[in-house]
N, C-alpha and C positions, 0 to 999 in steps of 0.2 A: 973622523967620516969625511971621506972624500966626496968630491962633487958626483963622481961616479957611483959611490956607494949610495949617496943619498937619491940620485936619479932612480937606481936599481930598486930601492927600496920604496920609492913613491909609485914606480910601475907596478911592484908585486902589491902594493895597496890596492891600486886601480883594478889590477887582475882579480884580487880577493874580493874587491866591492862588486865586479861585475858578476861573479861566480854566485855570490850571495842574492844578488839582485835576480839573476837567471834562476837560481832555486826558489827564491820567493815568488817570482813569476810563474813559474811551472807550476808550483803548488797552488796558487790562485787560480790559475788556469784551469787545474783539474777539478777544485772546488766548484767553479762556475760551470765546467762542463756537466759536473755530477747534477747540480741544481737545475741546469737546462734539461737534462734526460728527465728528472723527476716532473717537472713542469710540463715538458712533452708528454710525459705518461699521462699526467692529471688531464691534460688538454684532449688528449685522446678518449679519455673516459667520458669527459664532458661531450665531445663529439658525437660519440656512440649513443650518449644519452639523448642528444638533442636530435638525432637520427630516429631513433626509436619513438621519441615524442612526436616528430613530424609524422611518422607512419601511423600512430594512434589517432593524431588530431584528423588526419586525411581520412581515415576509416570512421572516425565520428561524423566528418563532414558528409561522407558518401552515405552513412546510415541516416543521418537527419534530412539529407535531400531525398531519400526513399520514402521516409516517413512522411515527409511534407507531400510529396506526389500521392501517395495513399490517402492521405486525409483529404486534400484537395480533392481528388476524385469523389470520395464518398461525400464532402460537403456540396459538391455539385449535385450528386444525386439527391441528396437531401433537399436541397433548393428546388431542384425541379418537382419532387414530389410535393412540397410545401405549395408551389404555385398550383400544382394540379389539385390539391386539397382546397385551397381557396376558391379556385374556379366551382369545384363541386359544392363547396358550402355556399357560394354566391347562387349557383343555379338552385339549390335547396331552399335558400330564403326567398328567391324570385318565385318559386312555386308555392312556397306556403303563404306568401304574401299575396299569390293572386287568387 
């Protein structure tokens, strides 16, 4: 084998190694892209779920605020009624004691 033949053989091995490396790289890249697509799909599902949960939680907060305003109003009315009753009872007790 001459030096020229040896050089050609080395260059062919380098070329074949580069082809094999490129093929392996492309296969790995395709697999990675596939996994990324799956991950993106799962993340999209999670994002939609979180958005739905956020809407649900907001509605709960709005409902809770409405209920609190309703009950606060009625507690205020009951407190006023209680004060009125205390005044009336005190008047009755004052009359009964007099």
